[in-house]
C-alpha positions in Angstrom: -12.5 3.2 -16.6 -12.3 5.8 -19.4 -10.7 8.4 -17.1 -7.0 8.7 -16.3 -7.7 8.4 -12.6 -9.7 5.2 -13.1 -12.4 5.9 -10.5 -15.2 8.2 -9.6 -14.4 10.4 -6.5 -18.1 10.7 -5.6 -18.5 6.9 -5.5 -15.3 6.6 -3.5 -16.6 9.1 -0.9 -19.8 7.1 -0.6 -17.9 3.9 0.0 -15.7 5.7 2.5 -18.0 8.0 4.4 -21.4 6.2 4.2 -20.3 2.6 4.2 -16.8 2.8 5.9 -15.6 0.1 3.6 -11.9 1.0 3.3 -11.5 0.4 7.1 -13.7 -2.7 7.4 -10.8 -4.9 8.5 -8.7 -2.2 10.2 -8.9 -2.5 14.1 -11.1 0.0 15.8 -8.1 1.7 17.6 -6.9 2.8 14.2 -10.2 4.2 13.0 -11.5 1.0 11.4 -14.6 -1.2 11.9 -12.6 -4.0 13.5 -13.8 -6.9 11.3 -11.5 -9.3 9.6 -10.5 -10.9 6.3 -13.8 -12.8 5.9 -15.8 -9.5 5.9 -13.2 -7.9 3.7 -13.6 -10.8 1.2 -17.3 -10.3 1.2 -16.9 -6.7 0.1 -14.3 -7.7 -2.5 -16.5 -10.4 -3.9 -19.3 -7.9 -4.5 -16.9 -5.5 -6.1 -15.9 -8.3 -8.4 -19.5 -8.9 -9.3 -20.0 -5.3 -10.3 -16.5 -4.8 -11.8 -16.1 -1.7 -9.6 -13.4 0.8 -10.7 -12.0 2.2 -7.5 -8.7 2.3 -5.6 -10.0 -0.2 -3.1 -7.8 -3.2 -3.7 -4.7 -1.1 -3.7 -5.5 0.9 -0.6 -7.6 -1.4 1.6 -6.2 -4.8 0.7 -2.6 -4.3 -0.3 -1.4 -1.1 1.5 -3.5 -1.4 4.7 -2.5 -5.0 5.2 1.1 -4.2 4.6 1.0 -1.6 7.4 -0.9 -3.9 9.7 1.6 -6.7 9.1 4.9 -4.8 9.0 4.3 -1.5 10.8 5.3 -0.6 14.3 2.6 0.8 16.6 3.6 4.4 15.7 3.3 3.6 12.0 -0.2 2.1 12.4 -1.4 5.0 14.5 -0.1 7.5 12.0 -1.1 5.9 8.7 -4.2 3.8 9.2 -6.8 6.3 10.3 -6.7 8.3 7.1 -6.8 5.1 5.1 -9.8 3.8 7.1 -11.6 7.0 6.3 -10.8 7.0 2.6 -8.9 10.2 3.0 -5.6 8.8 1.8 -5.1 6.6 -1.2 -2.2 4.1 -0.9 -0.4 1.6 -3.1 2.0 -1.3 -2.6 4.9 -1.5 -4.9 6.3 -5.1 -5.0 7.1 -6.2 -8.5 9.8 -4.9 -10.9 10.2 -5.1 -14.6 10.1 -8.9 -14.7 6.7 -9.0 -13.0 7.9 -11.7 -10.6 5.8 -11.8 -7.5 8.3 -13.9 -5.5 9.7 -11.6 -2.8 13.2 -13.2 -3.3 13.3 -11.6 -6.7 13.2 -8.0 -5.4 16.2 -6.1 -6.6 15.4 -2.5 -5.5 17.9 -1.2 -3.1 17.5 1.0 0.0 20.5 2.8 1.3 20.9 4.5 4.6 20.0 3.8 8.2 17.7 5.0 11.0 15.3 7.6 9.6 17.3 8.3 6.5 16.8 5.8 3.7 16.8 6.5 0.0 15.3 4.2 -2.7 16.8 3.5 -6.1 15.2 1.3 -8.7 12.0 0.7 -10.6 8.7 -0.8 -9.6 6.2 -1.7 -12.2 2.6 -2.9 -12.4 1.8 -1.0 -9.3 -2.0 -1.0 -8.9 -3.3 2.6 -8.7 0.3 3.8 -8.3 -0.4 6.9 -10.4 -3.0 8.3 -8.0 -1.8 7.1 -4.6 -0.8 9.6 -2.0 1.3 7.1 -0.1 3.5 4.5 -1.7 4.6 1.5 0.3 7.7 -0.1 -1.3 9.3 -3.5 -0.8 13.1 -3.1 -1.2 16.3 -4.7 -0.1 18.7 -3.2 2.3 22.0 -2.4 0.5 24.3 -5.4 0.7 21.7 -8.0 1.5 20.6 -11.0 -0.5 17.9 -13.7 -0.6 14.9 -12.9 1.6 17.2 -11.6 4.4 17.3 -7.9 4.4 14.0 -7.3 2.7 12.0 -4.5 4.3 9.0 -2.2 3.7 9.4 1.5 3.3 6.9 4.4 3.0 7.3 7.4 0.8 5.1 10.3 -0.1 4.0 10.3 -3.7 5.3 13.8 -4.1 8.8 13.0 -2.9 11.7 14.3 -4.8 13.3 11.6 -7.0 10.0 9.7 -7.5 8.5 9.7 -11.0 5.2 7.9 -11.9 3.8 6.9 -15.2 0.4 5.3 -16.0 0.8 2.2 -18.1 -1.4 1.1 -20.9 -2.9 -2.3 -20.2 -5.5 -4.6 -21.6 -7.7 -4.2 -18.5 -8.9 -0.6 -18.4 -10.9 -1.3 -15.2 -7.7 -1.7 -13.1 -5.1 0.9 -13.6 -1.4 0.1 -13.1 1.7 2.3 -13.0 5.4 2.3 -13.3 7.3 4.2 -10.6 11.0 5.1 -10.8 12.9 5.9 -7.7 16.1 8.0 -8.0 17.3 8.5 -4.5 13.8 9.1 -3.2 13.6 9.6 0.5 11.7 7.0 2.4 11.0 5.9 6.0 11.4 2.3 7.2 8.1 0.7 8.0 8.5 -1.4 11.1 11.8 -3.3 11.4 14.2 -4.9 9.0 13.9 -8.2 10.8 10.2 -8.5 10.1 10.1 -7.2 6.5 10.2 -10.5 4.6 7.5 -12.1 6.8 5.3 -9.0 6.4 5.6 -9.0 2.6 4.8 -12.7 2.4 1.8 -12.5 4.7 0.5 -9.4 2.8 0.7 -11.2 -0.5 -1.1 -14.3 0.9 -3.9 -12.2 2.2 -4.1 -10.4 -1.1 -4.3 -13.7 -2.9 -7.3 -14.7 -0.8 -9.0 -11.3 -1.4 -8.4 -11.6 -5.2 -9.7 -15.1 -5.3 -13.0 -13.9 -3.7 -13.1 -11.0 -6.2 -12.6 -13.4 -9.1 -15.4 -15.8 -7.9 -17.7 -12.8 -7.8 -16.9 -12.0 -11.4 -17.2 -15.7 -12.4 -20.6 -15.9 -10.8 -21.8 -12.9 -12.8 -20.5 -14.6 -16.0 -22.5 -17.7 -15.2 -25.6 -15.7 -14.4 -25.3 -13.7 -17.6 -24.7 -16.8 -19.7 -27.8 -18.6 -18.2 -29.9 -15.5 -18.7 -28.9 -15.1 -22.3 -29.4 -18.8 -23.1 -33.0 -18.4 -21.9 -33.5 -15.3 -24.0 -31.8 -16.0 -27.3 -33.9 -18.0 -29.7 -32.5 -19.9 -32.6 -34.2 -22.5 -34.9 -37.4 -21.7 -33.1 -36.3 -22.5 -29.6 -34.2 -20.9 -26.8 -30.5 -21.9 -27.2 -30.5 -23.0 -23.6 -32.6 -26.0 -24.6 -29.7 -27.3 -26.7 -27.6 -30.0 -25.1 -24.3 -28.4 -26.0 -25.3 -25.2 -24.2 -26.6 -27.1 -21.2 -23.2 -28.9 -20.9 -21.3 -25.6 -21.0 -23.5 -24.1 -18.3 -23.4 -27.2 -16.1 -19.5 -27.2 -16.3 -19.4 -23.5 -15.5 -21.7 -24.0 -12.5 -19.5 -26.8 -11.2 -16.3 -24.8 -11.6 -17.7 -21.7 -10.0 -19.0 -23.5 -7.0 -15.7 -25.3 -6.5 -13.7 -22.0 -6.8 -16.1 -20.3 -4.5 -15.7 -23.0 -1.8 -11.9 -22.7 -2.0 -12.0 -18.9 -1.7 -14.4 -18.9 1.2 -12.5 -21.6 3.0 -9.2 -19.8 2.6 -10.6 -16.6 4.0 -12.1 -18.5 7.0 -8.8 -20.3 7.6 -6.9 -17.1 7.6 -9.4 -15.5 10.0 -8.8 -18.2 12.6 -5.0 -18.4 11.8 -5.1 -22.0 10.7 -1.5 -23.1 10.2 -2.3 -24.1 6.6 -3.9 -20.8 5.5 -1.0 -19.6 3.3 -1.2 -22.8 1.3 -4.9 -22.5 1.1 -4.5 -19.0 -0.2 -2.4 -20.4 -3.1 -5.0 -23.1 -3.8 -7.8 -20.5 -3.9 -5.9 -18.1 -6.2 -4.9 -20.8 -8.6 -8.4 -22.2 -8.9 -10.2 -18.9 -9.1 -7.9 -17.6 -11.8 -8.6 -20.5 -14.1 -12.3 -20.6 -13.3 -12.9 -16.9 -13.9 -11.1 -16.9 -17.2 -12.9 -20.0 -18.4 -16.3 -18.7 -17.3 -15.7 -15.4 -19.1 -14.6 -17.1 -22.3 -17.6 -19.4 -22.2 -20.0 -16.5 -21.5 -18.7 -14.8 -24.7 -19.2 -18.0 -26.7 -22.7 -18.4 -25.5 -23.5 -14.8 -26.3 -22.2 -15.5 -29.8 -21.3 -12.5 -32.1 -22.5 -9.8 -29.7 -20.4 -11.3 -26.9 -17.1 -9.7 -28.0 -18.5 -6.3 -29.1 -18.7 -3.0 -27.2 -22.5 -3.4 -27.3 -22.1 -6.0 -24.6 -20.0 -5.7 -21.4 -18.9 -9.4 -21.2 -15.5 -8.5 -22.8 -14.8 -6.2 -19.8 -15.1 -9.1 -17.4 -13.0 -11.3 -19.7 -10.2 -8.6 -19.6 -10.4 -8.4 -15.9 -10.3 -12.2 -15.7 -7.1 -12.2 -17.8 -5.4 -9.5 -15.8 -6.4 -11.1 -12.5 -4.9 -14.4 -13.7 -1.4 -12.9 -13.7 -1.9 -10.4 -10.9 -0.2 -11.6 -7.8 1.2 -14.6 -9.8 0.0 -17.0 -12.3 -1.7 -20.3 -11.4 1.5 -22.3 -12.0 3.4 -20.0 -9.5 0.7 -20.5 -6.8 0.6 -24.3 -7.4 4.4 -24.4 -6.9 4.1 -22.5 -3.7 1.3 -24.8 -2.6 3.5 -27.9 -3.1 6.4 -26.3 -1.3 4.3 -25.3 1.7 2.7 -28.8 1.9 6.1 -30.4 1.5 5.2 -32.2 -1.7 
């Protein structure tokens, strides 16, 4: 996390070459392992437990799914094999300066037709956007409004008219960037008529993956708090024997198990294409966001004074919990989507 790149290339090669994790959910015909979102969520949960610093979420979850959902056969055959092997890092640029994750709020404009499109605008909070080789951009075809006319475009990170800048953020374990496009040349990914649906589906899948990452982190916070409560002695007895600490730990356990169940169920529903899986993605993301942040805060409290110092790593999980709370939309945003999709 202390490096500008934000990851260890040697560890990334291990994940890619020895474990083939970037392509775990990519179909075999495109060089992947051919599993699905459940297996992807298992990997993501373990990464959340260890607070892994790697361009995995940006490349395997966001970019790869965007290509799978929106790309034509030729796009998938060209782009996915290198992603599956970990040879190409990719990022998905959705939000702009207002950090609004609703696709209808996208203002970036793409002008042109056929193979000749140019992008103008700014994308912000792009995860690993400063190191990605391939940038997938959500933009609006010139003259369109609402969700109509939304499309996905691909552009090389070295393209003329594209400028990237690493942003300073509270969470040093997940790097974000601001990307400015000034007439940058881009290729249409798939078709215009499928762009809005592909963006929405990709964000829902990402919400499920992030929910599983967050419950992994929340579980570590619970485990750490329990372990420290057994170890720390005050007034001649372990602090875990005090009723106030027992109540905190019991509440954490209940919240973590509920969030975990919602995240697991959402992944399974998406895997079998349950009609309600997008709403379940919103439910899982909203619940996991609040659980993770509360578990991290309580873990700091149980650790006492050392809990917020650099001598203890708990603060790193707390910062990841806070950044994950707003990443892909805050809990209130997902609850609103949940009610809309369930017709409440």
